C-alpha positions in Angstrom: -55.5 247.5 45.4 -52.6 245.0 46.2 -50.7 243.0 43.6 -48.7 239.8 44.2 -45.1 239.7 43.2 -44.5 237.9 39.9 -41.9 235.6 41.5 -44.3 234.6 44.3 -47.0 233.8 41.8 -44.6 231.6 39.8 -43.7 229.7 42.9 -47.3 229.2 43.9 -48.2 228.0 40.4 -45.3 225.6 40.3 -46.3 224.1 43.7 -49.9 223.6 42.6 -48.8 221.9 39.3 -46.5 219.6 41.3 -49.2 218.7 43.8 -51.7 218.1 40.9 -49.1 216.0 39.1 -48.4 214.0 42.2 -52.2 213.5 42.7 -52.6 212.4 39.1 -49.6 210.1 39.4 -51.0 208.5 42.5 -54.4 208.0 40.8 -52.6 206.4 37.8 -50.7 204.2 40.2 -53.9 203.1 41.9 -55.6 202.5 38.5 -52.7 200.6 37.2 -52.5 198.6 40.4 -56.2 197.8 40.2 -55.7 196.7 36.6 -52.8 194.5 37.6 -54.9 193.0 40.4 -57.9 192.3 38.1 -56.1 191.3 34.9 -53.2 189.3 36.4 -53.6 188.3 40.0 -57.4 187.7 40.0 -57.6 186.9 36.3 -58.5 183.2 36.6 -61.2 183.8 39.2 -63.0 186.6 37.2 -62.7 184.7 34.0 -64.3 181.7 35.7 -67.1 183.9 37.1 -67.7 185.6 33.8 -67.9 182.3 32.0 -70.4 181.1 34.6 -72.6 184.1 33.9 -72.2 183.6 30.1 -72.2 179.8 29.9 -74.8 177.9 31.9 -75.6 174.2 32.2 -79.3 173.4 31.6 -80.7 170.0 32.5 -82.6 168.1 29.8 -85.4 165.7 30.8 -85.0 162.1 29.6 -87.8 160.3 27.7 -89.7 158.1 30.1 -89.7 154.3 29.5 -92.7 152.7 27.9 -94.9 150.1 29.5 -96.3 147.1 27.5 -98.4 144.1 28.5 -97.4 140.5 28.2 -98.4 140.5 24.5 -96.4 143.6 23.7 -99.5 145.8 23.6 -98.6 149.4 24.5 -100.1 150.5 27.8 -98.1 153.7 28.6 -96.7 155.9 25.9 -95.1 159.3 25.5 -96.9 161.5 23.0 -96.0 165.0 21.9 -98.1 167.8 23.4 -98.1 171.4 22.2 -98.1 173.9 25.1 -98.3 177.7 25.3 -95.5 179.1 27.4 -94.6 182.5 28.6 -91.3 184.2 29.6 -92.5 186.5 32.4 -89.5 188.9 32.2 -90.6 190.0 28.8 -94.1 190.9 29.9 -95.0 194.3 31.3 -98.3 193.1 32.8 -99.0 189.3 33.3 -102.7 189.8 34.1 -103.3 191.7 30.9 -101.6 189.0 28.8 -103.6 186.2 30.6 -106.8 188.1 29.9 -106.0 188.4 26.3 -105.3 184.7 26.0 -108.6 184.0 27.8 -110.4 186.2 25.3 -108.9 184.4 22.3 -108.7 180.7 23.2 -110.1 180.4 26.7 -108.2 180.1 30.0 -109.9 178.4 33.0 -109.5 179.5 36.6 -107.5 176.3 37.3 -105.1 177.1 34.4 -104.5 180.6 35.8 -103.9 179.2 39.3 -101.5 176.6 37.9 -99.6 179.3 36.0 -98.9 181.3 39.1 -97.9 178.1 41.0 -95.4 177.3 38.3 -94.2 180.9 38.2 -93.4 180.7 41.9 -91.6 177.4 41.7 -89.5 177.9 38.6 -85.7 177.5 39.1 -84.1 180.5 37.3 -84.9 183.8 35.5 -86.1 183.5 31.9 -87.3 180.0 32.4 -90.5 179.3 30.4 -93.7 179.0 32.4 -96.5 176.9 31.1 -99.7 178.9 30.5 -101.9 176.3 28.7 -101.4 172.6 27.9 -102.9 170.4 25.2 -103.0 173.3 22.8 -105.1 172.4 19.7 -103.9 173.3 16.2 -106.7 175.9 15.9 -105.7 177.5 19.2 -102.1 177.6 18.2 -103.0 179.3 14.9 -105.0 182.0 16.6 -102.1 182.8 18.9 -99.5 182.6 16.1 -101.5 185.1 13.9 -101.3 187.7 16.7 -97.8 186.7 17.7 -96.5 190.3 17.3 -98.9 191.4 20.0 -97.5 188.9 22.5 -93.7 188.7 22.2 -93.5 187.0 25.7 -95.5 183.9 24.4 -94.0 180.9 22.7 -95.0 177.4 21.7 -93.3 174.4 23.2 -93.6 170.7 22.2 -93.0 168.3 25.1 -93.7 164.6 25.6 -96.7 163.8 27.8 -97.6 160.5 29.3 -100.5 158.9 27.6 -102.3 155.7 28.8 -103.8 153.7 25.9 -106.5 152.3 28.2 -106.8 155.0 30.9 -109.6 153.4 32.8 -108.7 149.7 32.4 -105.2 150.1 33.8 -105.5 153.0 36.2 -105.1 150.9 39.4 -102.5 148.5 38.0 -100.2 150.7 35.8 -100.8 153.8 37.8 -100.3 157.4 36.7 -97.9 160.4 36.9 -98.3 163.4 39.1 -96.3 166.4 40.2 -93.5 165.4 42.5 -93.7 166.5 46.1 -91.1 167.3 48.7 -91.4 163.9 50.4 -90.8 162.1 47.1 -87.8 164.3 46.3 -86.1 163.2 49.5 -86.2 159.6 48.3 -84.6 160.1 44.8 -81.3 161.6 43.6 -82.3 165.3 43.2 -80.0 165.8 40.2 -82.0 163.2 38.2 -85.1 165.3 38.6 -83.6 168.7 37.8 -85.5 168.8 34.5 -88.8 167.1 35.4 -91.5 167.6 37.9 -93.5 164.4 37.6 -93.3 161.2 39.5 -95.1 157.8 39.5 -98.0 157.8 42.0 -99.5 154.3 41.8 -98.9 150.8 40.5 -96.0 150.0 38.1 -95.3 153.8 37.5 -94.6 154.2 41.2 -92.8 150.8 41.9 -90.4 151.2 39.0 -90.1 155.0 39.0 -86.3 155.2 38.9 -86.1 152.5 36.1 -88.7 154.3 34.0 -87.4 157.8 34.6 -83.9 157.5 33.0 -81.0 159.8 33.5 -81.0 163.6 32.9 -79.0 165.1 30.0 -77.2 168.5 29.9 -77.2 171.5 27.6 -74.4 174.0 27.8 -75.9 177.4 26.7 -74.8 180.9 26.3 -76.8 183.6 28.2 -76.8 187.3 28.2 -76.2 189.5 31.2 -79.9 189.3 32.1 -79.9 185.5 32.1 -81.7 184.9 28.8 -80.4 182.0 26.8 -79.0 183.1 23.4 -77.7 179.8 21.9 -76.9 176.2 22.7 -73.1 175.5 22.8 -73.1 171.7 23.3 -75.4 168.9 24.5 -75.1 165.6 26.3 -78.2 163.7 25.4 -80.3 162.2 28.3 -80.5 158.5 28.8 -84.0 157.3 28.1 -85.8 155.3 30.8 -86.0 151.6 30.5 -89.0 150.1 28.7 -90.9 147.6 30.8 -93.0 144.6 29.8 -95.4 143.5 32.5 -97.3 140.3 33.1 -100.6 142.0 32.8 -102.9 140.8 30.0 -105.0 143.7 28.8 -107.6 141.2 27.4 -108.1 139.5 30.8 -108.1 143.0 32.4 -110.9 144.1 30.1 -112.9 140.9 30.6 -112.9 141.5 34.4 -114.3 145.0 34.0 -116.9 143.7 31.5 -118.1 141.0 33.9 -118.2 143.3 36.9 -120.5 145.6 34.9 -120.2 148.5 37.3 -120.5 146.4 40.5 -118.1 147.5 43.3 -115.4 144.9 43.9 -112.0 143.7 43.0 -110.4 140.9 41.0 -106.8 139.7 41.0 -105.6 137.1 38.5 -102.1 135.5 38.8 -100.0 133.1 36.9 -99.3 130.4 39.5 -96.1 129.4 37.9 -94.4 132.8 38.0 -96.4 134.9 40.4 -97.1 137.3 37.5 -100.1 139.5 37.9 -102.3 138.9 34.8 -105.1 141.2 35.9 -105.6 143.6 38.8 -109.0 145.3 38.8 -110.7 147.7 41.2 -114.2 148.9 40.4 -115.1 151.7 40.2 -112.1 153.0 38.4 -111.0 156.4 37.0 -109.2 157.8 34.0 -105.4 158.0 34.6 -105.1 160.4 31.7 -106.9 163.0 33.7 -103.9 163.4 35.9 -101.2 163.5 33.2 -103.2 166.1 31.2 -103.8 168.2 34.3 -106.8 167.4 36.3 -109.0 170.4 37.4 -109.6 170.9 41.1 -113.3 170.4 40.6 -112.8 167.0 38.9 -110.4 165.9 41.6 -112.8 166.9 44.3 -115.5 164.9 42.6 -113.3 161.8 42.6 -112.5 162.3 46.3 -116.0 162.9 47.3 -117.5 160.0 45.3 -119.0 157.6 47.9 -118.0 154.6 45.7 -114.3 155.6 46.2 -112.9 155.3 42.6 -109.4 156.3 43.7 -109.3 153.6 46.4 -107.5 150.5 45.1 -109.6 147.7 46.4 -107.4 145.0 45.0 -104.4 146.1 47.1 -105.8 148.1 50.0 -109.3 146.8 50.5 -109.3 144.7 53.7 -112.2 142.3 53.9 -113.0 139.2 56.1 -111.9 136.2 54.0 -114.9 134.1 55.0 -115.0 130.6 53.8 -112.4 131.1 51.1 -109.7 130.1 53.6 -111.4 126.8 54.6 -109.2 124.6 52.3 -106.1 126.2 53.9 -107.5 125.8 57.4 -108.3 122.2 56.6 -104.7 121.5 55.5 -103.4 123.2 58.7 -105.8 121.0 60.8 -104.4 117.9 59.0 -100.8 119.0 59.5 -101.4 119.7 63.2 -103.0 116.2 63.6 -106.2 117.8 64.8 -108.3 116.1 62.1 -108.0 113.3 59.5 -109.7 112.9 56.2 -111.7 110.0 57.7 -112.9 111.9 60.9 -116.6 112.6 61.0 -118.8 114.9 63.1 -122.5 115.3 63.4 -123.6 118.8 62.4 -126.9 119.9 64.0 -126.6 123.4 62.4 -124.7 125.0 65.2 -121.6 124.7 67.5 -121.3 125.4 71.2 -118.3 125.8 73.4 -118.3 123.4 76.4 -120.2 125.0 79.3 -121.5 127.9 77.3 -125.0 128.6 76.0 -124.2 130.7 72.9 -124.7 128.9 69.7 -122.4 129.6 66.7 -124.6 128.9 63.8 -123.9 127.1 60.5 -125.1 128.9 57.3 -127.4 125.9 56.8 -129.7 126.2 59.8 -130.7 122.5 59.8 -127.1 121.4 59.5 -125.2 119.1 57.1 -125.6 115.8 58.9 -122.6 113.6 59.0 -119.6 115.6 57.9 -116.0 114.8 57.1 -113.3 117.2 55.9 -114.0 116.6 52.3 -117.7 117.3 52.7 -116.9 120.3 54.9 -114.9 121.9 52.1 -117.4 121.0 49.3 -120.5 122.1 51.2 -118.6 124.8 53.3 -119.8 123.4 56.6 -119.1 126.1 59.3 -119.7 123.7 62.2 -116.8 121.5 61.2 -114.4 124.4 61.0 -115.7 125.9 64.3 -114.7 122.6 66.0 -111.4 122.2 64.2 -110.4 125.8 65.1 -111.1 125.3 68.8 -109.2 122.0 68.8 -106.2 123.6 67.0 -106.2 126.7 69.3 -105.4 130.2 68.1 -101.7 129.9 69.2 -101.1 127.1 66.6 -103.7 128.2 64.0 -102.4 131.7 63.6 -98.7 131.0 62.8 -99.6 128.1 60.5 -101.9 130.3 58.5 -99.2 133.0 58.4 -97.3 130.6 56.1 -99.9 131.3 53.4 -99.0 135.0 53.6 -101.9 136.3 55.7 -101.2 139.2 58.0 -98.3 140.6 55.8 -97.8 142.6 52.6 -97.1 140.6 49.5 -93.7 142.2 48.6 -91.9 142.2 45.3 -92.8 145.2 43.2 -96.3 145.5 44.6 -96.4 148.8 46.6 -99.1 150.2 48.9 -100.9 146.9 49.6 -102.4 146.4 53.1 -101.2 143.6 55.4 -104.7 142.7 56.6 -105.1 141.2 60.1 -104.1 137.6 61.0 -105.7 137.4 64.5 -103.7 136.1 67.4 -103.4 136.5 71.1 -100.4 138.8 70.8 -102.0 140.9 68.1 -105.1 141.5 70.2 -103.1 142.4 73.2 -101.0 144.9 71.2 -104.0 146.4 69.4 -106.8 146.4 72.0 -105.0 145.7 75.3 -107.4 142.8 75.9 -107.2 139.1 76.5 -108.1 136.6 73.8 -111.5 134.9 74.3 -112.4 131.3 73.2 -115.3 132.6 71.1 -112.9 134.6 69.0 -111.1 131.3 68.0 -114.4 129.8 67.0 -115.3 132.5 64.4 -111.6 132.7 63.2 -112.3 129.1 62.0 -114.6 130.6 59.3 -112.5 133.7 58.4 -114.6 136.1 60.4 -114.1 138.2 63.5 -110.8 140.2 63.5 -109.5 138.4 60.4 -109.1 140.6 57.3 -107.3 140.1 54.1 -106.8 141.8 50.7 -107.7 140.4 47.3 -104.1 140.2 46.2 -103.2 138.4 49.5 -106.0 135.9 48.8 -104.7 135.3 45.3 -101.2 134.7 46.6 -102.4 132.2 49.2 -104.4 130.4 46.5 -101.2 129.9 44.4 -100.0 127.5 47.1 -103.1 125.3 46.5 -102.8 125.6 42.7 -99.1 124.6 42.9 -99.6 121.9 45.5 -97.5 123.6 48.1 -95.5 126.3 46.4 -96.6 129.8 47.3 -95.6 132.5 44.7 -95.2 136.2 45.6 -97.1 138.5 43.1 -95.1 140.6 40.7 -95.9 143.0 37.9 -92.8 143.3 35.8 -91.4 140.4 33.7 -87.7 139.5 34.3 -87.8 139.8 38.0 -86.5 136.7 39.9 -89.6 134.8 41.1 -90.0 134.7 44.9 -91.5 131.5 46.2 -91.9 129.6 49.4 -92.6 125.9 49.9 -95.1 125.1 52.6 -94.2 121.6 53.9 -96.9 119.3 55.1 -96.4 116.1 57.1 -98.3 114.4 54.3 -97.6 116.0 51.0 -100.4 114.1 49.3 -102.8 116.2 51.2 -102.2 119.0 48.7 -103.5 116.9 45.8 -106.4 115.6 47.8 -107.5 119.2 48.8 -107.2 120.4 45.2 -109.5 117.5 44.2 -112.1 118.4 46.8 -112.0 122.0 45.6 -112.8 120.6 42.1 -115.9 119.1 43.6 -117.0 122.5 44.9 -117.7 123.3 41.2 -118.3 119.9 39.7 -120.4 117.9 42.2 -124.1 118.4 42.9 -123.6 119.3 46.6 -120.8 121.9 45.9 -121.5 125.5 46.9 -120.5 126.6 43.3 -122.0 123.7 41.4 -124.1 126.1 39.3 -121.0 127.9 38.1 -119.2 124.6 37.2 -122.2 123.1 35.3 -121.4 121.8 31.8 -117.8 123.1 31.9 -115.6 121.9 29.1 -112.7 121.5 31.5 -112.1 121.0 35.2 -111.6 123.9 37.6 -111.2 124.2 41.3 -112.3 126.8 43.8 -113.9 127.8 47.1 -116.8 130.1 47.7 -117.0 132.6 50.6 -119.7 134.9 52.0 -118.3 137.4 54.4 -120.6 139.0 57.0 -120.4 142.7 57.2 -122.9 143.5 60.0 -123.1 141.4 63.1 -126.3 139.5 64.0 -127.9 138.8 67.4 -128.2 135.3 68.8 -131.7 134.6 67.4 -131.6 137.1 64.5 -131.8 136.0 60.9 -130.0 137.7 58.0 -132.5 139.4 55.6 -130.7 140.8 52.6 -133.8 142.6 51.2 -134.4 144.6 54.4 -130.7 145.2 55.1 -129.1 148.5 53.8 -126.9 147.8 50.9 -123.6 148.8 52.6 -124.4 146.3 55.4 -125.1 143.3 53.1 -122.7 140.4 52.9 -119.6 140.4 50.6 -119.4 137.7 48.0 -116.0 136.1 47.5 -114.4 133.3 45.5 -110.9 131.9 45.1 -109.9 129.3 42.6 -107.6 128.1 39.8 -108.1 126.7 36.3 -107.5 124.3 34.8 -107.6 122.1 37.9 -104.5 120.2 36.8 -101.5 122.2 35.5 -103.3 125.5 36.2 -102.4 128.7 34.4 -104.8 131.0 36.1 -105.4 131.8 39.8 -108.3 134.2 40.7 -109.4 136.0 43.8 -112.7 137.8 43.5 -114.7 140.0 45.9 -118.0 141.7 45.1 -118.9 144.2 47.8 -122.3 143.8 49.4 -123.4 141.4 46.7 -124.5 138.5 48.8 -123.7 134.8 48.4 -120.3 133.9 47.0 -121.7 130.8 45.3 -124.4 132.7 43.4 -122.6 136.0 42.7 -118.8 135.6 42.8 -118.5 132.0 41.4 -120.1 132.9 38.0 -117.5 135.7 37.7 -114.8 133.0 38.2 -116.4 130.8 35.6 -116.6 133.6 33.0 -113.0 134.7 33.6 -111.8 131.1 33.4 -113.7 130.3 30.2 -112.3 133.5 28.6 -108.7 132.5 29.5 -108.8 128.8 29.0 -111.2 128.4 26.0 -111.2 131.7 24.1 -107.5 132.7 24.7 -106.1 129.2 25.0 -104.5 130.1 28.3 -103.0 133.3 27.0 -101.5 131.9 23.8 -103.9 133.8 21.5 -103.9 137.7 21.5 -107.0 139.5 22.7 -109.6 141.2 20.4 -108.3 144.8 20.6 -111.4 146.4 19.1 -113.4 144.8 22.0 -110.8 145.9 24.6 -111.0 149.5 23.3 -114.8 149.3 23.5 -114.7 148.2 27.1 -112.4 151.1 28.0 -114.7 153.5 26.1 -117.7 152.2 28.1 -115.9 152.9 31.3 -115.3 156.4 30.1 -119.0 157.0 29.4 -119.8 155.7 32.9 -117.2 158.0 34.3 -118.6 161.0 32.4 -122.1 160.3 33.8 
């Protein structure tokens, strides 16, 4: 057995202690250096990062602006809604919790699907995810009693858009829906950091940014896992601007009452301002369905409905204007020097182009006899306007009628309206790559053929007749600068003369709407129209009873009341209803009587109990 020398062992031990000491010193130097780096050199950066983790900025949604009608009656409001929300990070099994909720208060398949959609789209951890909206007090009490079983569930009160008359104003005021990616590209993203809804139709869409307001901010303290512990400070959001619109809820309700379920559209305007007093599309739908969260089955039912309740006929329906444009065509003929008030023709009941055999028939098969322009308007003589259109030529007729707004959208704050078709040689070449034929000019003279227009476009054009030459662009919101255009005629007195002949349409025995004007307490003016839907052969006669409903003629009427100093312009279309004189003209009379006599041209407020009853009736029809 060999033993080390004591001196050698001391040397080895000393060396090992020195090496260990140097190692410890080196480690201490490294630790100290790291501390200096973290606490001094990188101090500001890490403090900032730490504060960012601890203190977060959370956006706060602004209250949306309210919408009122011209009388100050509330149309769109924000009402508190109790919702059941979940913090998913605090739940061990989401499916188990959802099943438990379903067992206690019910949870539909759509609500489950919406929950998972919201879960995937939320912005940060520990954000609340909505499980169920429109929670009743009873449902809330059931969940609250067993709150200890579900620590991940909470209650949340939030404002929800509510439309006072969900059916009456659906197509005019519009509704809110979830914002999509295309809409986000057109708005400042920061303003929508706290909300996921966006105006989809009508005033809600046209004035989205005005109604939305500006987002607020909350500075909150969060723990390391991201859960908010307390609110440090708050910058309140700026509420959206309240809007008062020209719409009169009484006139709107009257239009739906008169339509009585018939498919069609009515647009009423104030000819002095261009304000839209009523905008009706029948059938309609309940705008509140969308703000409350419409189920997929209910939405599919609306989409598959053959009567197209989601389709806004007043703005997007494009129909042949028929004879409603004859007063305007007559003024164009006068201005072009093609006709005079004193010129007369003999109407045998048809018109023929020179050298052609085809006969373009008048609605009165035996003709109107001797006809001048006044009689042609009063009795709606097709033959007179066939001849006038041919003499004018489509190259002069089309641009002149464009001054009335045909072939273009109406502008202002009316969005989504169709432009219709103002036929011309250039238009046909661009659309069909074909030449223009003389026969197409003939039928353009009675608003048929390629010619289509929207009800709101017809109403705008009629303001030029009501104002004796000043066309007003439609607008929803009060306070906007009116947009007008003067249509100059070589003989300005022709405006007054044409308005007088339109009076005789309703107030003379031969007028096509004489039945609607009978025994009226005031004078009104208008023009009937019957637009052909299905074409007829040369010798074929129209038989409404044996024609499928969807191929029957449309009934139209345009007019204004009172005839002098008018306060109401109306454009009416009843789909597949037949004659404009027998079907649409009585609608005009009823609307005018309500406005002029019962409401004293809008000076008196509407009967609100009756308005609510009409909205409730539409709800019952919708439920059926």
